[in-house]
N, CA, C and O atoms as a DFTB+ gen file, in Angstrom:
804 C
 N C O
     1  1    -109.645       8.298     -77.121
     2  2    -108.342       7.436     -77.858
     3  2    -108.088       6.996     -78.322
     4  3    -108.829       6.025     -78.480
     5  1    -107.137       6.989     -78.962
     6  2    -106.844       5.319     -80.251
     7  2    -106.173       4.371     -79.199
     8  3    -105.865       4.576     -78.025
     9  1    -106.040       3.210     -80.040
    10  2    -105.431       2.037     -79.104
    11  2    -103.899       2.311     -79.255
    12  3    -103.453       2.973     -80.193
    13  1    -103.172       1.800     -78.340
    14  2    -101.788       2.136     -78.405
    15  2    -101.136       0.493     -78.870
    16  3    -101.184      -0.609     -78.323
    17  1    -100.642       0.910     -79.919
    18  2    -100.831      -0.026     -81.364
    19  2     -98.871      -0.636     -81.115
    20  3     -97.835       0.028     -81.107
    21  1     -99.123      -2.185     -80.942
    22  2     -97.460      -2.432     -80.414
    23  2     -96.685      -2.687     -81.481
    24  3     -97.097      -2.930     -82.615
    25  1     -95.357      -2.625     -81.064
    26  2     -93.911      -2.321     -81.546
    27  2     -93.760      -3.413     -82.705
    28  3     -94.012      -4.617     -82.651
    29  1     -93.388      -2.824     -83.523
    30  2     -92.988      -3.878     -84.304
    31  2     -91.339      -4.911     -84.068
    32  3     -90.500      -4.174     -83.551
    33  1     -90.962      -5.873     -84.243
    34  2     -90.083      -6.777     -83.829
    35  2     -88.843      -5.963     -83.973
    36  3     -87.880      -6.198     -83.242
    37  1     -88.800      -4.831     -85.050
    38  2     -87.049      -4.232     -84.928
    39  2     -87.606      -2.729     -84.005
    40  3     -86.764      -2.087     -83.377
    41  1     -88.940      -2.332     -84.017
    42  2     -88.459      -1.372     -83.224
    43  2     -88.775      -1.264     -81.323
    44  3     -88.764      -0.338     -80.512
    45  1     -89.093      -3.081     -81.228
    46  2     -88.648      -3.699     -79.873
    47  2     -87.667      -4.152     -79.332
    48  3     -87.556      -4.287     -78.113
    49  1     -86.384      -4.601     -80.600
    50  2     -85.368      -4.669     -80.368
    51  2     -83.981      -2.987     -80.107
    52  3     -82.918      -2.882     -79.496
    53  1     -84.694      -2.156     -80.828
    54  2     -83.656      -0.969     -80.306
    55  2     -84.431      -0.377     -79.055
    56  3     -83.852       0.214     -78.144
    57  1     -85.108      -0.486     -79.079
    58  2     -86.126      -0.200     -77.687
    59  2     -85.148      -0.438     -76.999
    60  3     -84.306       0.448     -76.854
    61  1     -84.942      -2.053     -76.213
    62  2     -83.879      -2.371     -75.354
    63  2     -83.404      -2.627     -75.401
    64  3     -83.181      -3.695     -74.831
    65  1     -81.960      -1.589     -76.682
    66  2     -80.578      -1.268     -76.606
    67  2     -80.613      -0.320     -76.061
    68  3     -79.767      -0.196     -75.176
    69  1     -81.378       0.587     -76.240
    70  2     -81.862       2.060     -75.623
    71  2     -82.301       1.810     -74.333
    72  3     -82.177       2.987     -73.993
    73  1     -82.778       1.182     -73.156
    74  2     -83.103       1.080     -72.083
    75  2     -81.756       0.450     -71.632
    76  3     -81.404       0.772     -70.498
    77  1     -81.222      -0.100     -72.083
    78  2     -79.537      -0.672     -71.553
    79  2     -78.724      -0.021     -70.975
    80  3     -78.142      -0.212     -69.908
    81  1     -78.666       1.033     -71.939
    82  2     -77.965       2.351     -71.722
    83  2     -78.346       3.385     -70.622
    84  3     -77.380       4.031     -70.216
    85  1     -79.907       3.770     -69.882
    86  2     -80.074       4.416     -69.052
    87  2     -80.328       3.970     -67.804
    88  3     -81.073       3.119     -67.317
    89  1     -79.188       5.081     -67.224
    90  2     -78.858       5.107     -65.941
    91  2     -79.669       5.930     -64.590
    92  3     -79.465       7.138     -64.474
    93  1     -80.508       5.282     -63.675
    94  2     -81.119       6.013     -62.306
    95  2     -80.311       6.492     -61.812
    96  3     -79.099       6.303     -61.912
    97  1     -81.101       7.444     -60.980
    98  2     -80.586       8.532     -60.435
    99  2     -81.495       8.683     -58.965
   100  3     -82.627       8.241     -58.772
   101  1     -81.114       9.020     -58.539
   102  2     -81.647       9.809     -56.719
   103  2     -82.284       8.542     -55.386
   104  3     -82.692       8.716     -54.237
   105  1     -82.078       7.113     -56.360
   106  2     -82.130       6.326     -55.313
   107  2     -80.435       5.978     -54.928
   108  3     -80.077       5.043     -55.645
   109  1     -79.903       6.200     -54.500
   110  2     -78.249       5.634     -54.677
   111  2     -77.928       6.903     -53.529
   112  3     -78.629       7.878     -53.797
   113  1     -77.135       7.102     -52.446
   114  2     -76.646       8.147     -51.780
   115  2     -74.819       8.592     -51.900
   116  3     -73.802       7.902     -51.965
   117  1     -74.990       9.593     -51.891
   118  2     -73.336       9.445     -52.515
   119  2     -72.238       9.530     -51.641
   120  3     -72.546      10.111     -50.600
   121  1     -70.777       9.068     -51.703
   122  2     -70.044       8.652     -51.185
   123  2     -69.370       9.748     -50.351
   124  3     -68.404      10.140     -51.006
   125  1     -69.441      10.283     -49.415
   126  2     -68.467      11.374     -48.684
   127  2     -67.246      10.772     -48.060
   128  3     -66.979       9.906     -47.226
   129  1     -66.562      11.709     -48.919
   130  2     -65.105      11.949     -47.873
   131  2     -64.812      12.331     -46.954
   132  3     -64.865      13.544     -46.756
   133  1     -64.369      11.449     -45.983
   134  2     -64.069      12.468     -45.014
   135  2     -62.359      13.034     -44.806
   136  3     -61.362      12.444     -45.222
   137  1     -62.393      14.221     -44.109
   138  2     -61.366      14.991     -44.591
   139  2     -60.294      14.242     -42.677
   140  3     -60.669      13.826     -41.581
   141  1     -58.882      14.499     -43.399
   142  2     -57.892      14.242     -42.471
   143  2     -57.851      14.470     -41.189
   144  3     -57.397      13.542     -40.519
   145  1     -58.190      15.434     -40.616
   146  2     -59.055      16.533     -39.651
   147  2     -59.604      15.644     -39.182
   148  3     -59.398      15.531     -37.974
   149  1     -60.678      14.433     -39.913
   150  2     -61.749      14.305     -38.906
   151  2     -61.700      12.717     -38.462
   152  3     -62.704      12.005     -38.444
   153  1     -60.296      12.248     -38.085
   154  2     -60.334      11.016     -37.709
   155  2     -60.436      11.414     -35.944
   156  3     -60.109      12.351     -35.215
   157  1     -61.196       9.872     -35.792
   158  2     -61.284       9.783     -34.040
   159  2     -60.043      10.183     -32.970
   160  3     -58.832      10.091     -33.173
   161  1     -60.519      10.506     -32.149
   162  2     -59.707      10.281     -31.219
   163  2     -58.296       9.250     -30.894
   164  3     -57.220       9.628     -30.431
   165  1     -58.527       8.421     -31.131
   166  2     -57.446       6.869     -30.936
   167  2     -56.666       6.791     -32.548
   168  3     -56.070       5.758     -32.855
   169  1     -56.729       7.888     -33.452
   170  2     -55.672       7.327     -34.250
   171  2     -54.517       9.170     -34.429
   172  3     -53.488       9.411     -35.060
   173  1     -55.160       9.807     -33.770
   174  2     -54.572      11.261     -33.253
   175  2     -53.422      10.835     -32.546
   176  3     -53.517      10.149     -31.528
   177  1     -52.049      11.300     -33.150
   178  2     -50.816      11.055     -32.789
   179  2     -51.013      11.425     -30.685
   180  3     -52.170      11.798     -30.493
   181  1     -50.508      11.397     -29.852
   182  2     -50.904      11.428     -28.343
   183  2     -49.433      12.049     -27.992
   184  3     -48.348      11.665     -28.428
   185  1     -49.641      12.882     -27.281
   186  2     -49.264      13.921     -26.805
   187  2     -48.038      13.905     -25.622
   188  3     -47.730      15.066     -25.356
   189  1     -47.232      12.885     -24.818
   190  2     -46.628      12.718     -23.579
   191  2     -47.155      13.788     -22.899
   192  3     -47.019      14.912     -23.382
   193  1     -48.062      13.539     -21.271
   194  2     -48.394      14.227     -20.668
   195  2     -47.220      14.398     -19.554
   196  3     -46.462      13.509     -19.168
   197  1     -47.266      16.229     -18.984
   198  2     -46.137      16.270     -17.886
   199  2     -46.374      16.055     -16.808
   200  3     -47.414      16.291     -16.194
   201  1     -45.144      15.439     -16.357
   202  2     -46.006      15.131     -14.350
   203  2     -46.213      15.926     -13.833
   204  3     -45.555      16.942     -14.061
   205  1     -47.194      15.941     -12.879
   206  2     -47.802      16.797     -11.847
   207  2     -46.168      17.673     -11.286
   208  3     -45.108      17.078     -11.093
   209  1     -46.334      18.813     -11.162
   210  2     -45.091      19.546     -10.075
   211  2     -45.830      18.938      -8.930
   212  3     -46.970      18.554      -8.670
   213  1     -44.395      19.047      -8.236
   214  2     -44.352      18.614      -6.858
   215  2     -44.851      19.482      -6.270
   216  3     -44.942      20.525      -6.917
   217  1     -45.433      19.513      -4.752
   218  2     -46.265      20.322      -3.731
   219  2     -44.664      20.771      -3.063
   220  3     -43.654      20.082      -3.205
   221  1     -44.706      21.604      -2.592
   222  2     -43.219      22.702      -2.556
   223  2     -43.109      21.793      -0.637
   224  3     -42.008      21.345      -0.320
   225  1     -44.163      21.670       0.266
   226  2     -44.344      20.601       1.281
   227  2     -42.847      19.734       1.060
   228  3     -41.671      19.805       1.415
   229  1     -43.955      18.679       0.029
   230  2     -43.218      17.104       0.044
   231  2     -41.931      17.818      -0.303
   232  3     -41.004      17.552       0.463
   233  1     -41.732      18.446      -1.030
   234  2     -39.805      18.975      -1.942
   235  2     -39.077      19.345      -0.821
   236  3     -37.891      19.454      -1.131
   237  1     -39.308      19.620       0.516
   238  2     -39.201      20.136       1.431
   239  2     -38.524      18.995       1.928
   240  3     -37.301      18.868       1.874
   241  1     -39.640      17.807       2.620
   242  2     -39.217      17.133       3.518
   243  2     -38.884      16.010       2.618
   244  3     -39.211      15.017       3.269
   245  1     -38.260      15.489       1.113
   246  2     -37.359      14.604       0.238
   247  2     -36.202      15.604       0.859
   248  3     -36.122      15.165       2.007
   249  1     -35.060      16.921       0.753
   250  2     -34.506      17.260       0.504
   251  2     -33.837      17.343       1.984
   252  3     -32.626      17.536       2.090
   253  1     -34.820      17.161       3.316
   254  2     -34.555      17.118       4.379
   255  2     -33.825      15.408       5.088
   256  3     -33.130      15.060       6.043
   257  1     -34.408      14.866       4.104
   258  2     -34.879      13.183       4.430
   259  2     -33.139      13.001       3.448
   260  3     -32.334      12.167       3.864
   261  1     -32.922      13.547       2.666
   262  2     -31.592      13.369       1.298
   263  2     -29.935      13.590       2.316
   264  3     -28.843      13.023       2.358
   265  1     -30.760      15.015       3.164
   266  2     -29.406      15.201       3.809
   267  2     -29.144      15.320       5.141
   268  3     -29.585      16.059       6.021
   269  1     -28.205      14.299       5.107
   270  2     -27.653      13.543       6.547
   271  2     -26.758      15.282       7.129
   272  3     -26.027      16.164       6.679
   273  1     -27.366      14.949       8.189
   274  2     -26.883      16.307       8.891
   275  2     -26.362      15.147      10.110
   276  3     -26.859      14.090      10.500
   277  1     -25.051      15.942      10.512
   278  2     -24.195      15.086      11.575
   279  2     -24.727      15.674      13.246
   280  3     -24.371      16.750      13.728
   281  1     -25.469      14.858      13.796
   282  2     -25.493      15.332      15.042
   283  2     -24.085      15.601      15.773
   284  3     -23.423      14.618      16.107
   285  1     -23.557      17.019      16.059
   286  2     -22.555      17.662      17.357
   287  2     -22.282      16.708      18.365
   288  3     -23.226      16.040      18.788
   289  1     -21.402      16.572      18.717
   290  2     -20.914      15.712      20.199
   291  2     -21.626      16.603      21.350
   292  3     -21.784      17.747      20.925
   293  1     -21.945      16.495      22.232
   294  2     -22.523      17.529      23.607
   295  2     -20.619      17.656      23.567
   296  3     -19.787      16.826      23.200
   297  1     -20.438      19.187      24.165
   298  2     -19.162      18.651      24.616
   299  2     -19.658      18.388      25.828
   300  3     -20.810      18.540      26.234
   301  1     -17.882      17.626      26.861
   302  2     -18.243      17.690      28.132
   303  2     -18.303      18.581      28.497
   304  3     -18.165      19.574      27.782
   305  1     -18.539      18.645      29.794
   306  2     -18.746      19.695      30.855
   307  2     -17.450      19.401      31.489
   308  3     -16.878      18.311      31.470
   309  1     -16.864      20.979      32.310
   310  2     -14.931      20.765      32.589
   311  2     -15.029      20.681      34.197
   312  3     -15.672      21.597      34.710
   313  1     -14.565      19.860      34.932
   314  2     -15.032      19.517      36.317
   315  2     -13.354      19.807      37.203
   316  3     -12.469      19.090      37.671
   317  1     -13.553      20.926      37.097
   318  2     -12.906      21.503      38.241
   319  2     -13.150      21.515      39.632
   320  3     -14.211      21.578      40.254
   321  1     -11.785      21.431      40.069
   322  2     -11.902      22.077      41.943
   323  2     -12.380      23.022      42.207
   324  3     -12.341      24.004      41.466
   325  1     -13.034      22.994      43.468
   326  2     -13.395      24.086      43.965
   327  2     -12.528      24.873      44.159
   328  3     -11.462      24.451      44.608
   329  1     -12.718      26.445      43.853
   330  2     -11.661      27.373      44.161
   331  2     -11.341      27.625      45.173
   332  3     -12.202      28.043      45.947
   333  1     -10.128      27.504      45.572
   334  2      -9.468      28.268      47.046
   335  2      -9.729      28.622      47.469
   336  3      -9.796      28.022      48.542
   337  1     -10.540      30.613      47.537
   338  2     -10.741      30.841      48.178
   339  2     -12.474      31.209      48.269
   340  3     -13.165      32.175      47.946
   341  1     -12.706      29.976      48.844
   342  2     -13.974      29.396      49.099
   343  2     -15.069      29.863      50.034
   344  3     -16.285      29.674      50.004
   345  1     -13.910      30.850      51.280
   346  2     -14.083      31.479      52.646
   347  2     -14.066      33.141      52.119
   348  3     -14.104      33.652      51.000
   349  1     -13.987      33.715      53.551
   350  2     -13.604      35.330      53.779
   351  2     -12.644      34.908      54.450
   352  3     -12.169      36.008      54.731
   353  1     -11.814      34.016      55.050
   354  2      -9.844      33.800      55.510
   355  2      -9.507      33.850      54.227
   356  3      -9.153      34.895      53.682
   357  1      -9.602      32.538      53.543
   358  2      -8.997      32.193      52.776
   359  2      -8.950      33.486      51.759
   360  3      -7.839      33.980      51.566
   361  1      -9.925      33.980      51.192
   362  2      -9.190      34.938      49.933
   363  2      -8.465      35.636      51.087
   364  3      -7.237      35.572      51.035
   365  1      -8.877      36.134      51.873
   366  2      -7.852      36.914      52.320
   367  2      -6.441      37.245      52.640
   368  3      -5.875      38.327      52.799
   369  1      -5.890      35.605      52.706
   370  2      -4.769      35.400      52.650
   371  2      -4.312      34.994      51.169
   372  3      -3.174      35.164      50.731
   373  1      -5.548      34.346      50.364
   374  2      -4.551      34.440      48.536
   375  2      -4.535      36.186      48.537
   376  3      -3.505      36.678      48.075
   377  1      -5.530      37.085      48.991
   378  2      -5.226      38.220      48.147
   379  2      -3.341      39.347      49.217
   380  3      -2.764      40.405      48.967
   381  1      -3.222      38.665      49.893
   382  2      -2.810      39.241      50.692
   383  2      -1.152      38.527      50.865
   384  3      -0.134      38.989      51.381
   385  1      -1.443      37.144      50.149
   386  2       0.183      36.450      50.062
   387  2      -0.016      36.154      51.868
   388  3       0.404      37.051      52.599
   389  1      -0.528      35.146      52.403
   390  2      -0.186      34.852      53.658
   391  2      -0.558      33.494      54.180
   392  3      -0.690      33.294      55.387
   393  1      -0.772      32.313      53.032
   394  2      -1.209      31.581      53.100
   395  2       0.603      30.491      52.917
   396  3       1.568      30.657      52.172
   397  1       0.287      29.399      54.061
   398  2       1.337      28.703      54.203
   399  2       1.804      27.698      53.118
   400  3       1.038      27.010      52.444
   401  1       2.994      27.699      53.044
   402  2       3.160      27.273      51.949
   403  2       4.259      25.984      52.173
   404  3       5.476      26.167      52.128
   405  1       3.560      24.496      52.450
   406  2       4.021      23.488      52.871
   407  2       5.701      23.408      51.690
   408  3       6.854      23.363      52.118
   409  1       5.290      23.415      50.281
   410  2       6.630      23.067      49.532
   411  2       6.367      24.024      47.895
   412  3       5.720      25.062      47.763
   413  1       7.044      23.315      46.917
   414  2       7.041      23.920      46.091
   415  2       7.465      22.879      44.757
   416  3       7.932      21.765      44.996
   417  1       7.249      23.370      43.303
   418  2       7.650      23.084      42.541
   419  2       8.018      23.672      41.025
   420  3       7.067      24.214      40.463
   421  1       9.129      23.640      40.379
   422  2       9.509      24.657      39.507
   423  2       8.639      23.922      37.990
   424  3       8.271      22.825      38.411
   425  1       8.384      23.984      37.169
   426  2       7.947      23.261      36.237
   427  2       8.519      24.448      34.823
   428  3       8.395      24.209      33.622
   429  1       8.916      25.256      35.220
   430  2      10.093      25.555      33.936
   431  2      10.812      24.767      33.034
   432  3      11.427      23.907      33.664
   433  1      10.957      24.706      32.102
   434  2      11.731      24.112      31.064
   435  2      11.601      22.154      30.772
   436  3      12.371      21.294      30.345
   437  1       9.904      22.182      31.391
   438  2       9.477      20.828      31.423
   439  2       8.581      20.882      29.698
   440  3       8.237      21.852      29.022
   441  1       8.485      19.839      29.527
   442  2       7.202      19.355      28.031
   443  2       6.629      19.022      29.257
   444  3       6.962      18.610      30.368
   445  1       5.146      19.527      28.318
   446  2       3.617      19.183      28.786
   447  2       3.401      17.549      29.448
   448  3       2.821      17.317      30.509
   449  1       3.992      16.558      28.578
   450  2       4.152      15.210      29.350
   451  2       4.372      15.794      30.554
   452  3       3.520      16.176      31.356
   453  1       5.714      15.852      30.658
   454  2       7.194      15.285      31.866
   455  2       6.458      16.175      32.651
   456  3       6.036      15.624      33.669
   457  1       6.051      17.735      32.513
   458  2       4.941      17.915      33.401
   459  2       4.640      17.943      34.643
   460  3       4.907      18.159      35.825
   461  1       3.458      17.388      33.213
   462  2       1.756      16.998      33.906
   463  2       2.744      15.633      34.525
   464  3       2.311      15.690      35.676
   465  1       3.706      14.520      34.563
   466  2       4.000      13.533      34.939
   467  2       4.608      14.125      36.820
   468  3       4.516      13.642      37.948
   469  1       4.860      14.659      36.566
   470  2       6.300      15.555      38.260
   471  2       5.158      16.277      38.499
   472  3       4.978      15.828      39.630
   473  1       4.104      17.150      38.318
   474  2       3.604      17.291      38.983
   475  2       2.513      16.909      39.881
   476  3       1.986      17.587      40.763
   477  1       2.134      15.102      39.324
   478  2       1.642      13.924      39.765
   479  2       2.260      13.855      41.178
   480  3       1.968      14.050      42.358
   481  1       3.055      13.551      40.560
   482  2       3.958      12.895      41.523
   483  2       4.464      13.794      43.187
   484  3       4.771      13.357      44.295
   485  1       4.380      14.734      42.804
   486  2       4.351      15.590      43.201
   487  2       3.716      16.033      44.688
   488  3       4.225      16.340      45.766
   489  1       1.964      15.875      44.056
   490  2       0.922      16.189      44.654
   491  2       0.707      15.263      46.074
   492  3       0.269      15.342      47.222
   493  1       1.325      14.367      45.152
   494  2       0.843      12.969      45.849
   495  2       1.605      12.818      46.897
   496  3       1.070      12.359      47.907
   497  1       3.198      13.199      46.934
   498  2       4.203      12.933      47.826
   499  2       3.657      14.191      49.193
   500  3       3.520      13.965      50.395
   501  1       3.454      15.444      48.467
   502  2       3.380      16.423      49.548
   503  2       1.286      15.976      50.563
   504  3       0.713      16.330      51.594
   505  1       1.105      15.429      49.846
   506  2      -0.521      15.368      50.374
   507  2      -0.002      14.186      51.452
   508  3      -0.373      14.345      52.615
   509  1       0.656      13.259      51.213
   510  2       1.244      11.946      52.368
   511  2       1.845      12.609      53.470
   512  3       1.504      12.307      54.614
   513  1       2.666      13.441      53.260
   514  2       3.099      14.359      54.455
   515  2       2.235      14.901      55.125
   516  3       2.382      14.889      56.347
   517  1       1.273      15.430      54.645
   518  2       0.335      15.815      55.640
   519  2       0.012      17.722      55.584
   520  3      -0.662      18.507      56.251
   521  1       1.002      17.825      54.296
   522  2       1.041      19.449      53.246
   523  2      -0.188      19.940      53.413
   524  3      -1.033      19.163      53.860
   525  1      -0.575      21.309      53.105
   526  2      -2.537      21.319      52.795
   527  2      -2.053      22.422      51.483
   528  3      -2.820      22.815      50.604
   529  1      -0.817      22.736      51.591
   530  2      -0.710      24.130      50.929
   531  2       0.793      23.973      49.508
   532  3       1.955      23.787      49.870
   533  1       0.542      24.054      48.532
   534  2       1.899      23.790      47.592
   535  2       2.056      25.499      47.081
   536  3       1.300      26.393      47.461
   537  1       2.900      25.629      46.398
   538  2       2.611      26.418      44.661
   539  2       3.550      25.749      44.120
   540  3       4.492      25.172      44.663
   541  1       3.202      25.859      42.716
   542  2       3.063      25.283      41.558
   543  2       3.495      26.684      39.694
   544  3       2.998      27.227      38.707
   545  1       5.250      26.389      40.820
   546  2       5.329      28.099      39.437
   547  2       4.917      27.179      37.582
   548  3       5.187      26.030      37.230
   549  1       4.480      27.870      37.107
   550  2       4.655      27.539      35.860
   551  2       4.621      29.090      34.475
   552  3       4.356      29.016      33.275
   553  1       4.971      30.220      35.243
   554  2       5.641      30.917      34.733
   555  2       4.918      31.317      33.295
   556  3       4.293      30.623      32.494
   557  1       5.452      33.496      33.308
   558  2       3.967      33.932      32.695
   559  2       3.911      33.764      31.029
   560  3       3.226      34.333      30.179
   561  1       4.909      32.759      30.947
   562  2       4.791      33.010      29.601
   563  2       5.361      34.245      28.438
   564  3       5.285      35.424      28.782
   565  1       5.915      33.889      27.087
   566  2       6.708      35.116      27.073
   567  2       5.952      36.154      25.796
   568  3       5.337      35.556      24.914
   569  1       5.996      37.128      25.758
   570  2       5.613      38.043      24.601
   571  2       5.829      37.813      23.231
   572  3       6.923      37.880      22.669
   573  1       4.301      37.428      22.499
   574  2       5.253      37.435      20.957
   575  2       5.820      38.881      20.326
   576  3       6.263      39.988      20.635
   577  1       5.438      37.951      19.127
   578  2       6.904      39.011      18.266
   579  2       6.376      39.539      17.043
   580  3       7.052      40.086      16.172
   581  1       4.843      39.306      17.010
   582  2       4.375      39.630      15.556
   583  2       2.866      39.969      15.640
   584  3       2.226      38.918      15.584
   585  1       2.050      41.076      15.755
   586  2       0.530      41.929      15.681
   587  2       0.891      42.734      16.998
   588  3       1.924      43.145      17.525
   589  1      -0.762      42.761      17.328
   590  2      -1.533      43.960      18.533
   591  2      -0.859      43.478      19.627
   592  3      -0.371      44.298      20.406
   593  1      -0.738      42.281      19.835
   594  2      -0.007      42.116      21.332
   595  2       1.092      42.104      21.474
   596  3       1.658      41.239      22.142
   597  1       1.817      43.267      20.755
   598  2       3.863      42.730      20.570
   599  2       4.189      42.467      22.094
   600  3       4.691      41.430      22.527
   601  1       3.838      43.531      22.809
   602  2       4.249      43.198      24.549
   603  2       3.623      42.471      25.425
   604  3       3.807      42.317      26.632
   605  1       3.082      42.162      24.907
   606  2       1.870      41.238      25.837
   607  2       2.102      40.001      25.870
   608  3       2.267      39.257      24.904
   609  1       2.122      39.736      27.008
   610  2       3.138      37.701      27.379
   611  2       1.413      37.224      27.313
   612  3       0.309      37.706      27.566
   613  1       2.050      35.894      26.771
   614  2       0.841      35.108      26.225
   615  2       0.930      34.111      27.478
   616  3       1.719      34.386      28.383
   617  1       0.352      33.272      27.528
   618  2       0.036      32.397      28.587
   619  2       0.610      31.422      28.122
   620  3       0.245      31.001      27.024
   621  1       2.244      30.444      29.210
   622  2       3.031      29.771      28.379
   623  2       1.796      28.660      28.148
   624  3       0.627      29.006      28.319
   625  1       2.123      27.405      27.777
   626  2       1.430      26.351      28.136
   627  2       1.244      25.878      29.046
   628  3       0.115      25.639      29.474
   629  1       1.966      25.691      29.433
   630  2       2.047      24.708      31.157
   631  2       1.362      25.477      31.859
   632  3       0.743      25.036      32.827
   633  1       1.335      26.568      31.574
   634  2       0.127      27.861      32.811
   635  2      -1.399      27.399      32.132
   636  3      -2.498      27.160      32.632
   637  1      -0.918      27.405      30.865
   638  2      -3.177      27.200      29.891
   639  2      -3.283      25.834      30.305
   640  3      -4.189      25.186      29.782
   641  1      -2.588      25.300      31.085
   642  2      -2.780      23.078      30.606
   643  2      -3.874      23.031      32.301
   644  3      -4.921      22.449      32.585
   645  1      -2.407      24.500      33.535
   646  2      -2.247      23.393      34.856
   647  2      -3.949      23.233      35.548
   648  3      -4.232      22.453      36.457
   649  1      -4.737      23.988      34.996
   650  2      -6.367      23.496      35.819
   651  2      -7.288      22.603      35.374
   652  3      -8.318      22.145      35.869
   653  1      -6.575      22.403      34.079
   654  2      -7.221      20.858      33.286
   655  2      -6.331      20.069      34.141
   656  3      -6.883      19.166      34.769
   657  1      -4.945      20.235      34.312
   658  2      -4.390      19.227      34.639
   659  2      -5.400      18.247      36.152
   660  3      -5.905      17.128      36.238
   661  1      -5.268      19.466      37.116
   662  2      -5.493      19.784      38.149
   663  2      -7.186      19.262      38.284
   664  3      -7.599      18.788      39.342
   665  1      -7.962      19.403      37.223
   666  2      -8.967      18.164      37.147
   667  2      -9.589      17.100      36.857
   668  3     -10.704      16.650      37.118
   669  1      -8.329      16.621      36.033
   670  2      -8.364      15.081      35.570
   671  2      -7.599      14.051      36.593
   672  3      -7.042      14.349      37.650
   673  1      -7.718      12.820      36.019
   674  2      -8.077      11.504      36.717
   675  2      -6.268      11.684      37.635
   676  3      -5.257      12.368      37.480
   677  1      -6.611      10.916      38.303
   678  2      -5.441      10.381      38.745
   679  2      -4.675      11.985      39.663
   680  3      -3.578      11.818      40.197
   681  1      -5.276      13.264      39.747
   682  2      -4.679      14.275      40.845
   683  2      -6.134      14.795      41.159
   684  3      -6.479      14.554      42.316
   685  1      -7.065      15.456      40.384
   686  2      -8.261      15.596      41.396
   687  2      -8.518      14.995      42.220
   688  3      -9.369      15.611      42.862
   689  1      -8.289      14.025      42.690
   690  2      -9.054      13.280      43.921
   691  2      -7.584      14.026      45.042
   692  3      -7.663      13.280      46.018
   693  1      -6.714      14.766      45.268
   694  2      -5.869      14.773      45.763
   695  2      -6.647      16.506      46.448
   696  3      -7.184      16.832      47.507
   697  1      -6.298      17.242      45.120
   698  2      -6.942      18.734      45.224
   699  2      -8.774      19.114      45.918
   700  3      -9.875      18.563      45.900
   701  1      -8.432      19.813      46.218
   702  2      -9.355      20.539      46.906
   703  2      -9.787      22.396      45.811
   704  3     -10.865      22.844      45.420
   705  1      -8.395      22.928      45.694
   706  2      -8.620      23.901      44.642
   707  2      -7.458      24.874      44.595
   708  3      -6.416      25.162      45.183
   709  1      -8.044      25.140      43.804
   710  2      -6.490      27.016      43.483
   711  2      -7.129      28.064      43.353
   712  3      -8.300      28.433      43.441
   713  1      -6.066      28.521      43.106
   714  2      -5.957      30.215      42.523
   715  2      -4.253      30.720      42.627
   716  3      -3.236      30.368      43.224
   717  1      -4.779      32.010      41.411
   718  2      -3.213      32.066      40.765
   719  2      -2.900      32.423      42.454
   720  3      -3.572      32.126      43.443
   721  1      -1.121      33.458      42.302
   722  2      -0.347      33.057      43.432
   723  2      -0.136      34.836      43.872
   724  3       0.376      35.615      43.068
   725  1      -0.442      35.117      44.746
   726  2       0.217      36.799      45.323
   727  2       1.429      37.109      44.422
   728  3       2.167      36.188      44.071
   729  1       1.679      38.523      43.993
   730  2       2.666      38.833      43.250
   731  2       4.021      38.475      44.223
   732  3       5.109      38.225      43.703
   733  1       3.760      38.483      46.126
   734  2       5.527      37.762      46.235
   735  2       5.558      36.777      45.498
   736  3       6.530      37.006      44.777
   737  1       5.053      35.643      45.141
   738  2       4.992      34.179      44.526
   739  2       5.433      33.613      43.702
   740  3       5.991      32.539      43.478
   741  1       4.861      35.179      42.848
   742  2       5.535      34.689      41.346
   743  2       3.698      35.108      40.696
   744  3       3.442      34.708      39.560
   745  1       3.075      35.536      41.130
   746  2       2.280      36.500      40.173
   747  2       1.228      35.132      40.007
   748  3       0.863      34.168      40.682
   749  1       0.947      35.855      38.338
   750  2      -0.178      35.001      37.452
   751  2       1.057      34.193      36.638
   752  3       0.835      33.878      35.469
   753  1       2.260      33.880      37.198
   754  2       3.225      32.856      36.781
   755  2       3.148      31.545      38.065
   756  3       4.002      30.664      38.153
   757  1       1.937      31.668      38.986
   758  2       2.317      30.455      39.440
   759  2       1.084      30.254      39.850
   760  3       0.302      31.089      39.395
   761  1       0.526      29.313      40.665
   762  2      -0.578      28.779      41.377
   763  2      -0.351      28.305      43.065
   764  3       0.484      27.567      43.588
   765  1      -1.145      28.852      43.454
   766  2      -1.620      27.996      44.761
   767  2      -2.296      26.755      44.779
   768  3      -3.434      26.894      44.332
   769  1      -1.964      25.252      45.224
   770  2      -2.620      24.114      45.320
   771  2      -3.016      24.305      46.225
   772  3      -2.194      24.674      47.064
   773  1      -4.203      24.218      46.595
   774  2      -4.707      23.551      48.075
   775  2      -4.585      22.023      48.634
   776  3      -5.293      21.350      47.885
   777  1      -4.145      21.396      49.372
   778  2      -4.657      19.545      49.104
   779  2      -5.591      19.364      49.777
   780  3      -5.755      20.299      50.561
   781  1      -6.738      18.134      49.911
   782  2      -6.900      17.272      50.802
   783  2      -6.427      16.954      51.069
   784  3      -5.348      16.515      50.671
   785  1      -7.560      16.968      53.049
   786  2      -6.854      16.400      54.024
   787  2      -6.845      14.954      53.944
   788  3      -7.704      14.563      53.153
   789  1      -6.000      13.766      54.629
   790  2      -5.943      12.654      54.534
   791  2      -6.953      12.116      54.082
   792  3      -7.320      11.591      53.031
   793  1      -7.513      12.440      55.504
   794  2      -8.998      12.149      56.437
   795  2     -10.171      11.922      54.705
   796  3     -10.926      11.040      54.295
   797  1      -9.795      13.013      54.287
   798  2     -11.218      13.540      53.373
   799  2     -11.091      12.185      51.994
   800  3     -11.856      12.169      51.030
   801  1     -10.047      11.228      52.199
   802  2      -9.641      10.444      51.097
   803  2     -11.359       9.149      50.898
   804  3     -11.387       8.293      50.015
């Protein structure tokens, strides 16, 4: 093999110019561009999460707590005197109209408040005089003019209120019982009122 000759100055100068224009490949890694879809989860827009649905039993409890249910007042038990017909002999006397009546009062034409006041005064007076049975006339009421009960007598206000008055304060302490009167004494338009003996006070 022949010996390699050295480059001439002009040749060496040309070689250096050519060498500067040469680029090397294979040692430089290509730069990869990432797609917008490959962004990290932190950079992606967040969708607000929906609140968890409330359990049915919890929703029912909340609804019950929010709704105020007024507690109905306990109705007062109506206190009435004992029935006049408390024994067999008394029942027979009422049924036959054989009671001994010591006095009577007719409340026809009275207003309610006046009728109640008159009744209380009458019962107190009669009891203080030793009376045991009195007759209180209330009236049978009147027939209404409309509806199905056109000819049916309706109880008057005083007749309806009399049992309540006999059970009220100021009167009940004097009364031991009452019953509708026999037809000969007014029937459904009157009451027998039995008074307590004075020693029962």
